[in-house]
Wavefront OBJ file of the C-alpha trace (Angstrom):
o trace
v -85.848 24.673 8.685
v -89.500 23.395 7.040
v -87.291 22.011 4.592
v -85.051 19.924 6.783
v -88.362 18.391 8.346
v -90.551 18.164 5.112
v -87.465 15.746 4.075
v -87.443 13.986 7.427
v -90.867 13.542 7.710
v -90.413 12.509 3.331
v -88.080 9.765 4.795
v -88.970 8.231 7.375
v -92.630 7.352 5.352
v -90.266 5.857 2.348
v -89.053 4.156 5.519
v -92.051 2.923 6.977
v -93.588 2.024 3.460
v -90.351 0.486 2.769
v -90.467 -1.407 6.429
v -94.108 -2.350 5.497
v -92.856 -4.025 2.293
v -90.625 -6.188 3.167
v -93.036 -7.420 6.252
v -95.599 -8.254 3.832
v -92.904 -10.300 1.322
v -91.894 -11.785 4.638
v -95.383 -12.723 5.248
v -95.537 -14.085 1.224
v -92.600 -16.079 1.508
v -93.858 -17.582 4.549
v -96.694 -18.636 2.937
v -95.368 -20.194 0.422
v -93.010 -22.760 3.041
v -94.151 -25.899 2.476
v -93.430 -28.303 4.439
v -93.470 -32.107 5.441
v -93.448 -33.659 8.631
v -92.375 -37.417 9.831
v -93.763 -39.079 12.235
v -92.791 -42.766 13.582
v -95.999 -44.086 14.072
v -95.213 -46.630 17.018
v -91.796 -46.935 15.544
v -88.667 -45.039 17.160
v -86.264 -42.200 16.166
v -87.046 -38.919 14.719
v -86.900 -37.385 11.473
v -86.713 -32.948 10.583
v -89.018 -31.306 9.405
v -88.650 -31.213 5.261
v -89.211 -27.872 3.777
v -91.059 -27.799 -0.078
v -91.322 -25.776 -2.717
v -94.681 -24.960 -4.566
v -95.087 -27.526 -7.311
v -91.626 -27.956 -7.385
v -90.323 -31.654 -7.607
v -88.465 -33.113 -4.511
v -88.005 -36.178 -2.815
v -89.283 -37.212 0.805
v -87.003 -38.154 3.143
v -85.364 -42.010 3.217
v -87.194 -43.320 6.277
v -84.844 -43.792 9.397
v -87.315 -44.918 12.160
v -87.610 -47.913 13.638
v -89.877 -50.435 15.085
v -88.516 -54.015 16.278
v -90.350 -56.938 14.734
v -91.216 -54.991 12.037
v -89.739 -53.623 8.700
v -91.013 -49.808 6.803
v -93.080 -50.245 4.426
v -94.433 -46.295 3.018
v -95.538 -43.238 3.526
v -99.155 -42.335 4.428
v -101.238 -39.240 6.102
v -102.916 -40.872 7.913
v -101.734 -42.843 10.754
v -104.078 -45.822 10.096
v -102.660 -46.298 6.252
v -106.008 -45.618 4.654
v -105.269 -42.414 2.993
v -102.578 -41.243 0.353
v -99.514 -43.266 0.122
v -96.190 -42.316 -1.312
v -93.185 -44.560 -1.487
v -90.081 -43.965 0.009
v -87.955 -41.064 -1.473
v -90.556 -40.644 -3.461
v -90.509 -37.419 -5.579
v -93.456 -35.343 -5.241
v -95.008 -31.780 -6.024
v -97.180 -30.264 -3.341
v -98.984 -27.242 -2.384
v -99.642 -27.594 1.200
v -98.251 -28.823 4.020
v -98.632 -32.852 5.196
v -97.971 -34.684 7.759
v -96.565 -38.410 7.154
v -96.637 -41.788 9.244
v -95.088 -44.611 8.433
v -96.531 -47.504 7.895
v -94.667 -50.706 9.223
v -95.665 -54.422 8.160
v -94.698 -57.514 11.161
v -92.008 -59.998 10.662
v -93.957 -62.290 12.940
v -95.706 -63.952 9.797
v -97.474 -67.746 10.507
v -100.173 -68.267 13.088
v -103.743 -66.930 13.601
v -104.458 -65.213 16.956
v -106.093 -67.438 19.691
v -109.954 -67.796 18.580
v -111.453 -66.494 21.945
v -108.425 -64.769 23.123
v -105.762 -63.089 20.739
v -105.128 -61.197 23.546
v -104.707 -61.551 27.019
v -103.573 -58.908 30.174
v -100.796 -59.709 33.432
v -101.938 -58.186 36.077
v -98.952 -55.141 35.358
v -101.139 -54.421 32.516
v -99.009 -55.273 30.181
v -100.736 -56.686 26.444
v -99.647 -60.321 24.938
v -101.166 -61.344 21.700
v -101.871 -65.204 21.053
v -101.613 -67.766 19.086
v -103.848 -70.474 18.365
v -100.798 -74.060 17.597
v -102.819 -76.947 17.310
v -105.361 -77.780 20.356
v -102.770 -74.774 22.149
v -103.210 -70.793 22.944
v -100.036 -69.722 23.560
v -98.713 -65.790 24.712
v -96.868 -64.961 21.104
v -94.684 -62.939 23.710
v -92.377 -63.381 26.179
v -93.838 -62.975 30.060
v -92.528 -59.098 31.399
v -94.652 -58.561 34.551
v -93.491 -57.047 37.658
v -95.352 -59.088 39.988
v -97.194 -62.396 40.716
v -100.480 -62.684 40.414
v -101.548 -62.770 43.837
v -100.022 -59.249 43.433
v -96.919 -59.839 44.976
v -93.924 -58.108 43.679
v -91.250 -60.356 41.919
v -88.082 -59.313 43.224
v -85.691 -57.256 40.171
v -81.935 -58.659 41.663
v -79.166 -56.636 39.732
v -75.720 -58.711 41.143
v -74.952 -61.874 39.542
v -73.795 -62.731 43.141
v -77.703 -61.419 44.628
v -78.844 -63.624 41.771
v -77.174 -67.074 42.595
v -77.909 -67.354 45.538
v -81.410 -65.524 45.791
v -84.185 -68.827 46.708
v -87.454 -66.555 46.170
v -88.791 -65.965 43.083
v -86.867 -63.408 41.099
v -85.854 -61.856 37.892
v -83.775 -59.322 35.509
v -83.735 -57.499 32.526
v -81.028 -58.634 30.295
v -77.590 -56.353 30.870
v -79.357 -55.267 34.072
v -81.613 -52.969 31.100
v -85.308 -52.509 31.614
v -85.864 -50.963 27.819
v -85.289 -54.904 27.176
v -88.191 -55.930 28.244
v -90.279 -54.611 26.046
v -88.771 -55.967 22.859
v -87.643 -59.830 24.718
v -89.549 -59.665 28.025
v -87.519 -60.100 31.277
v -86.073 -63.301 32.524
v -86.728 -65.255 35.429
v -85.372 -67.669 37.728
v -86.440 -71.152 38.166
v -88.456 -70.046 42.116
v -90.282 -67.548 39.975
v -91.507 -70.286 36.684
v -91.986 -73.108 40.004
v -94.238 -70.591 42.195
v -97.418 -71.035 40.320
v -98.660 -67.943 40.234
v -96.419 -66.458 37.556
v -98.453 -66.074 34.824
v -101.474 -64.271 34.244
v -105.203 -66.383 35.976
v -105.431 -68.806 33.348
v -102.800 -69.404 32.013
v -99.736 -71.312 33.522
v -96.315 -72.129 33.083
v -95.530 -74.806 30.208
v -96.262 -78.530 31.402
v -93.431 -81.307 30.701
v -96.544 -82.830 27.888
v -97.298 -79.142 27.149
v -93.750 -78.634 25.606
v -94.541 -82.496 24.431
v -98.048 -81.656 22.716
v -96.314 -78.355 20.653
v -93.039 -79.939 19.366
v -95.363 -83.286 18.204
v -97.292 -81.047 16.396
v -94.432 -79.286 14.677
v -92.216 -82.501 13.768
v -90.920 -82.970 17.252
v -87.880 -82.019 18.892
v -85.691 -82.189 15.868
v -87.228 -80.533 13.228
v -90.166 -78.045 15.429
v -87.686 -75.329 16.313
v -87.280 -73.578 12.622
v -91.070 -73.267 12.817
v -90.878 -71.454 16.310
v -87.976 -69.216 15.143
v -88.942 -65.783 14.080
v -87.541 -64.757 10.464
v -85.658 -61.938 11.804
v -82.932 -60.984 14.843
v -80.841 -64.696 14.940
v -77.473 -64.439 14.367
v -75.505 -65.914 11.721
v -78.125 -66.489 9.753
v -80.083 -68.515 12.026
v -83.585 -67.114 11.206
v -86.530 -69.553 11.298
v -89.286 -69.663 8.762
v -92.128 -68.994 12.215
v -94.595 -70.480 9.907
v -96.240 -71.703 13.459
v -96.849 -68.048 14.228
v -94.448 -69.320 17.857
v -92.326 -65.871 17.083
v -89.405 -66.764 19.347
v -87.181 -64.996 19.448
v -83.572 -64.172 20.913
v -83.501 -62.980 24.254
v -80.488 -64.687 25.513
v -79.685 -65.997 29.203
v -78.621 -64.919 32.425
v -76.271 -67.456 33.385
v -75.149 -69.080 36.390
v -71.611 -69.372 35.479
v -70.890 -66.448 33.024
v -74.386 -63.945 33.897
v -75.659 -62.254 30.888
v -75.073 -63.881 27.683
v -76.274 -65.811 24.261
v -78.512 -62.637 23.255
v -78.624 -63.161 19.255
v -78.376 -66.753 19.701
v -80.501 -68.612 22.108
v -84.041 -68.065 23.731
v -84.245 -70.444 26.190
v -87.635 -71.109 27.895
v -88.929 -72.649 31.440
v -90.695 -75.237 32.622
v -93.202 -75.747 34.881
v -90.982 -77.248 37.960
v -88.340 -74.557 37.540
v -85.129 -77.017 36.816
v -85.762 -78.043 33.017
v -86.460 -76.095 29.741
v -86.621 -75.986 26.207
v -84.407 -73.488 24.357
v -84.290 -72.421 20.564
v -80.706 -72.002 19.082
v -79.561 -69.828 16.202
v -77.516 -73.206 14.905
v -79.902 -75.711 15.538
v -83.855 -76.533 14.042
v -84.527 -78.392 16.999
v -86.210 -77.508 19.887
v -85.094 -80.048 22.598
v -85.376 -80.460 26.906
v -82.506 -80.255 29.016
v -82.191 -79.781 32.681
v -80.748 -76.915 34.518
v -79.571 -74.974 38.074
v -82.874 -73.199 39.050
v -80.637 -70.438 40.039
v -81.170 -69.575 35.854
v -82.472 -66.655 34.286
v -84.245 -67.623 31.488
v -88.159 -66.350 29.969
v -91.102 -67.384 30.257
v -94.080 -67.924 27.753
v -97.496 -68.791 29.272
v -99.979 -71.127 27.823
v -103.424 -71.360 28.502
v -105.228 -73.420 30.843
l 1 2 3 4 5 6 7 8 9 10 11 12 13 14 15 16 17 18 19 20 21 22 23 24 25 26 27 28 29 30 31 32 33 34 35 36 37 38 39 40 41 42 43 44 45 46 47 48 49 50 51 52 53 54 55 56 57 58 59 60 61 62 63 64 65 66 67 68 69 70 71 72 73 74 75 76 77 78 79 80 81 82 83 84 85 86 87 88 89 90 91 92 93 94 95 96 97 98 99 100 101 102 103 104 105 106 107 108 109 110 111 112 113 114 115 116 117 118 119 120 121 122 123 124 125 126 127 128 129 130 131 132 133 134 135 136 137 138 139 140 141 142 143 144 145 146 147 148 149 150 151 152 153 154 155 156 157 158 159 160 161 162 163 164 165 166 167 168 169 170 171 172 173 174 175 176 177 178 179 180 181 182 183 184 185 186 187 188 189 190 191 192 193 194 195 196 197 198 199 200 201 202 203 204 205 206 207 208 209 210 211 212 213 214 215 216 217 218 219 220 221 222 223 224 225 226 227 228 229 230 231 232 233 234 235 236 237 238 239 240 241 242 243 244 245 246 247 248 249 250 251 252 253 254 255 256 257 258 259 260 261 262 263 264 265 266 267 268 269 270 271 272 273 274 275 276 277 278 279 280 281 282 283 284 285 286 287 288 289 290 291 292 293 294 295 296 297 298 299 300 301 302 303 304 305
């Protein structure tokens, strides 16, 4: 009986010893695991954590993050790009885990911020970049405020029927998708444009002479469009040079005939009287004026008073 007890005891001791060894081995293996975590750094999307083995060459993953108006340039161990950098799919050897932050470069080449007003903020708290073009200071992005500057809410009207017959300042989002606003801005009707309250304090919807000044500075109506269009995003190779920095991108429109249309093909901006506009198109280098029904839905760029 004593032998049986002794045998059982020895077996238990061996099992505990082996279990301990296994745990120690697992701990050592866990320590040996090296991971690389990828961060979008202003972009969108997700990437898996990548596992490495110490001192073993391995390629970094290809970037799948996206950022509107920007292209990926490299990875960096610091979000601000001031630390160690790595190219996409670079083969590396590492001995400890690290986090890599995507680095981006803007497509919005050309132009410089207004010296005394590099940015402006609307009543909603949206922040916009500015650009100096000749003697004028322009917003470099499309307006997306949901309130007039007096605090009055601008109704968002999804219904095509209600939109067509509205006789008050109104707004909408392309395809009724609010996410479009972050990249393309909102679309407003002519009543909003002529209200005198749409732009932030100290700014206004462009008047006829404002449009004339910018097109005159850039080579008049027939040539200005190319310098005002972004170098990306336009259909059928219709990108511009964006030398002016105006950064007009094809946000589409809300037509009184076809509802939402022309995304990727046209950018139309209201004038202050709510009855005329200026248009950029994928198949033209011009920036021509024209008349329009007040119930159309177009983009708005504000200009400093």
